N, C-alpha and C positions, 0 to 999 in steps of 0.2 A: 299263450304265455305259460311256460313251465312253472309250476309251483308245487309246494308241499305244505303240510300243516306244521307250524312251529309250536311245540308244547312248552309252555313256560310255567313253572311251578314255584309257589311261594309258601312259606310256613303260615303266613296270615296276610291280610291286606295291609298295605301301607296306610298309616293313620297320622293325623295331627291331634294330639290329646293334651289335656292339662297335666302339668307336673309341678313338683315343688320348685318355686322360683321362676316359673314361666311356662312355656309350652314345649312339648317334645314332638319333633317331626321324625317319625320312624319310617324310613324307606326300606322296604323289604327287598332282598336280593334273591335271584334264582341261581341255578347252577352256573358256575363260571370258572375261568382259569386264574390261577394264582402262582406265585413262585414255588409253592409247595405242591403243585399239581392241581387237578380239577377238584373243586369243592362244591357241595350242594348249595350252600348258602353262606358265602364268604362275608366277612365284615370288613369294611374299608375305613370307617371313621366313626368316632363318637366324640362330640365336642360341641362348640357353639358356632353359630353363624354370626359374624360381626355386623352384617347388614341384613336382618331377617326379611324385611319387606322386599328389598331388592332381589334377594336370592329366590324368594317365593315367586315373584313376578317373572323372573328369568326362567325358572324351572317350568312354569306354566307355558311360557313361550316355546320351549323345546317340546313340550307335550302337545301344544297346538299344531306344530309342524308334523309330528308323528300321526296326528289324527286327520290331517288335511289332504285334500286332492285339489290342486290349483288349476288343473285342466280336466275337463269332462267330469265335473264334480258329481259325486255320488256317495251314498253311505257305504262304509266298509270298515272292517276291523283294522286296527293299526298295531304296529309293534310297540311294545313298551320301550322307553328310552334305554340306551346302553350307558352304563356308568363304568368309568375306569379310575382306579386309584393309582397315581403315579408317584407316590411318596411325598410330594410337596403340594399336590393339588388334586381336585376331583374334576373329572370331565364327564358331562352328560351329553350324549349324542342322539340324534334322531334323523329320520329320513321320511319325506312325504310319500304318500301313497301313489302319487303320479310320477315319482322318481326324479322330480325336478328341483327339489329344495333340500339341502343338507343343513342341519342346525347343530351347533355345539355351544354349550355353556362351560366355560373354564372357571371354576371357583379356585382362585389362587390362594397362596399362603396368607395374605392380608385379609382374605375373606373368611378364614377359618381360625378358630381359637380353642385352645384347651385340649387338643388331642392329636395323636399322630395319624397320618394318612397311610393306609396300607397300599398294597400293590395287587393289581388284578383287574379283570373285566367281567361284567355280567349284566343281565337285564335288571331293571329296577321297576317295581310296580308303581304306576301312577294311575289311580282309578278315579272315577267321577266324583265320589264323595270327598276324596283327598283334594281334587282340583277346586271344589267349592270351598273347602276349608282354607286352602292356601290363598284364595282370593280375598279372604277376610283378615289376613295377617296385618296387624297395625305396626306403625313405624317404631314404636317404643316397646314392643313385646319381645322380651328375651326368648330366643329360640334355640333349643338344644337339638342338634342333628345327629341321628344315628343312621348310618348306611350299612345295613346288614342286621341280622337278628341280635336280640339281647343275648348276653352270655348264658343266662339261665335258660333261654328258649332253645339253645343248641342241644342241651342235654335233656330237657323235660318234654319237648314236643316230639311226637312220634309221627314222622312223615309229613309231607306237604298237605295243607288243608285248602289251598287255593290253586286252581289250575286254569290257565287260559290257553286256548288253541286258536291261532290266527294264521291266515294264509301267508306264506313266505315265498313270493315270486322271485325267480332268478334275477329279474330286472332290478329288484331292490339291492341284491347282493352286488351285482355288477355296478350299480350306481354308487354304492359306498366306495368301491375300488376306483372308479373313474373320477369321482369328486376329489379324491386325494391326489391322483396323478395330475389333474388339471390345475389344482390349487398350487402345486409345487412350481408352476410356471408364473405365478402371480408376483407382483411387486406392489408396494404401497404407492397409490396414485394420488390420494387426497386425504387430508385430516381436517375435520370441521370442529370448531368449539361447540360446546353444549347447546347454546341458544340457537346458533345457525343450523346445527344438526337437527334439532327438534323442528324448526321451521321447515326445513327441506323435507324431512320424512313425513310430516303431517300434511304437506301439500300434495303428496303422491296419491294416485288413484287407489281407492279402497277395494276394488274388485268388480266382478261382473264380466259377462261375455264380451262386451264392447272393449273393455280395457285389455282383456286377454288376447284379443285379436288385432290390437293396434300395431303389432310388430315391435321390433326392438327399438329402444330409445338409447340415446347417448347423452352423457353429461361430461362437462369439462370443468376443472377447478377454476374458480374465479373469486379471488380474494379469500374470504372465509367461508365461501359457500360453493355450490355446484350449480352451473347454469346449463339448461338443455341446449343441445345442438342437433341439427337435422341429420348429420352424418358422422361417420367416424373420422376424426382428425387426430394428428399426433397428440398424445397426452389425454385423449378421451377415455372414458370408461363406459362400457355397455351396461345399461340398466334394463335387462330383458324381463318383461312381465313385472313392472314395478309393484303391482298389487300383491305380489308374493312376499313382499317385505312387511305385510300387515302384522305378523307376529311380533315385530319390534315395537309396535304401539304399546305393548304392555309395560315396557321398561323406559319409555322416553323421558318421563319426568325424573328418572334417576340417572340419566345419561350424563357423563362428563365430557364425552367426545364421540365422534363418528369417524371411523377409518374405512377407506374404500380401497380394495385391492383388485387388480386385474392384470392381464397380459399387456405387453406393449402392442400398440396398434398403429397402422399407417392409414393414410387416406383411402377411403373406399373399402376398408376391411369388413368382413362379414361379422355377424353377431358373435359375441364371445360370452363365456361365463364370467362371473364376478363375485366377489365376497364383500359383505357389508358387516362391519364389526362395531357394535355399540360398546364403548368402554364404560364400565360401571364400577362403583366402589368395591375393590377387592375381587373383581371378576370381569369377564368378557363374554359377550353373547355375539356369535357370528352366524350369519345366514349366507350360504353359498348358493347362487342361482345358476341353473343350466342356461345355455344360450337362448332358449326360447321356452315359453310356458308350455308349448305343446311338444317339447323335445326333452325327454329325460336324460339324465347323465348316463344311463345304461348303454346308449348307443354311440357314445362319443369315440370309442376306439383308442383312447390314449394309452391303454396298457397292453395293446395287442403285440407290439414289437417285443416287449419284455416277456410276454407269454410264449412267443414263438421261438425263443432260443433256449436250447438245452444248457448253454453256459450260464444264463441267468438263473435257471432252476438250481444248478449246482451251487452257484454263488449264494443264492437265497438260503439254502440249507446251512451253509457256513455262517452267514450273517445272523441267521435266526438264533443260533446258540450264543451269540454275543449280546443279544438284546437283553436288557435287565429291567424292563418296565420303566425305562428312563423317560422323563418328561421332555427331554430334548435329545434326539439321536444325532450325534455329531458324525458327519460323514468322514471327516479327516481321521478321527479316532478309530472308527471302524476300519478304514483303509489301512491304518497302521497295525491294528490288531489282527486283521485277516490276511494282510499281504496282497490285497487286491487294489486295483487302481480306484480313485474316487468315482470314475465313470461306471465301473462295474459295480461298485457299492450302490450307486444310485439306481442302476438297473435292477439290482437285487431287492432294493427297498420297494420299488414299484411292483416287483413280482410278489413280495410279501404283502403289499397292500391289497392285491387281488384276493387274498385269503383272509383279509381283515386283521392282519398282524401289525400293521402300522397305519397311523393317520398322519395328517399334515396340518401344522399350526401356522397359518399365514402371519400371525402377529409376531412370531419368533422365527419365521422362515426356517422351520426345522420339522423333521418327522418326530413322532412320538410313538412309543410302544404301547399297543393294546391288542387284545385278542377278542374279536367279535364272537359272541356266543351263538353262532349259527354254523351250519354246515357250509361254510363259504368256499370250500375247495371245489365245489361243483361249478363255481363261476367259470373256471377255465374249461371244464368239460362241456358246458352248455353254451359257450359263446359261439354263435352261429358262424361268424366270419372265420374264426380260428379253426373251428371244426371243418369248414369247407376247404380252407387252405391246406390242412393236413390231408384231407381226402384227395386233393389234386396232386400233392406230392406223392402220396402212396400209389396213385394211379399212373405215375410217370408222365404227367401232363405238362411238366415244366422243362423247357430247353433253354440253356444259357448260351449267349454269344457276346462276350465282352460286356459293354454297358447296356446291352439289350437282352431281355428275356421274353420268351413267348410262352403263353399258357393256353392250352387247348381245353376249353371249359366242357362241362358235362353235355351241353347241347351241341358241341362240335365247333362253336365259334372260337376263333383264335384271337387272343388279346395280347397286345404288345406292351411290355413293361419297360420303361426307360429309367436309367439312373442319371439324374440331373443334380450334380453336386451333393450326392448322398441321399437325395429325396427321390423316391420311386414314384413315377407317374404311370398312368395306365390308360389304355384306349377304351376301357369299359364305361358303362353308363354311370356307375357309382362315382368314379373319379370325375367324370364330366359334371356331375351334379354337385359334389362337395369339394372337389379340388384339394383333397387332403384334410379338409376342415373337420372331418369326423374319423380321423385315423385312416390307416391303409385299407385298400380293398383286399378281397380274398386272393386276387391274382398277385398283387404286390407282396402280400404276406408269403404266398407260396414261393415266389422267387427268392425272397429274403431267406426263407428256411433252407432252400437248396443251396444258396450261396454259402450260408453259414456251415451247412453240412460239408460242402466241398472244402471250405477253409479248415474245418476241424480235421478232415481226412488228411489234408496236406500237412498239418501240424503233427498228426500222429505218425505219418510216414517219415517226416523229418526226424522225429524223436527216435524211431526205430533205426533209421540209418545212422544217427549219431551214436546210438548205443552199440551198433554193430562195429563202428570204427573204434 
């Protein structure tokens, strides 16, 4: 697995300390992007949390996911959560070490009091002493929140005093991108009232190898709850690796509802990803699960088509200048402002997601602008299927014949790619195993690249001929 070390520097550790009139939670930020450019330690908020105990428990849940491996558990360093200021809310995101669980806490306007929310994205320090302190927050303790350094510290402290170095595998970066692309295909499937939500979640397996190897489970809405079913049926939601929802246990006593999101399924469908959102006073905590505990988001392939087209790359450059750290990215508004079709805008947003520049909020069925504080551009360069497809195209291994394409692989085997109502199938083992469930194979990608190249050449020729006339 390709990886590098991510250096994250803070002016001091994040702390929970006593202050006049209550307690102060100071979350320290690292280098991050803002509307004014890159800053070493941006400040995004200073004010009060309206539900201190709830916010503390939810932030700990996000930190739990960042520190966890739900498959082949082992001790390892984890990334600090990512925080984004979107002007009207704060978002805290993390990703599990096994690449199978994505967590996000949205602290909305009703959850914040007494301060303006800034714009930008960076890492935030959540250390072990802070975790212990947050676990002791009482329900009646006033809690002042500061995200970013004190104004005095900006001018009086000389350089960072805390530095962490953690491994940054490419799989984590690809996982962030794939999770957003997959979630964009989700719809709300069920909503449970608080008491029923708590009963359902507390009855789930808590962990262990036996639970992790039990295979995918399915649930269907039944009154105010969810009941298990042995197979995928219309209206069902996949619950893959239910023990991976354990982080939600921290906030259950504060929950007001549980919302479940997933793709539409038909009878006999394969396991799918799903999102589980606990609604809290003034905030939402969402865990998105990959289709299997042993299967991280990084290999799902949902972004490969967008990465394979030069048109989406050019569109993404245009769309990127129109993003303004909005909490809701409106596709119709972007289409109007850019002159692109909504379909091309969506493809551009997927492309931007591969470099961490947008996320997807299932609760609002909308993208949001953020800038991951990693070198996420290497996601495209290091994607093995995309890299292999480009090598096949460069080697002249693709031949087109109407709805059929043939690809001569590196080992000399010839694979046939067919276009069936816009879906490219292939005679290779990858397609036979996954049937498109994990994105296109390298041969289908190569055929699509050549087709798009031919179409672009035809358009260019048509423009030249039109200009000549």
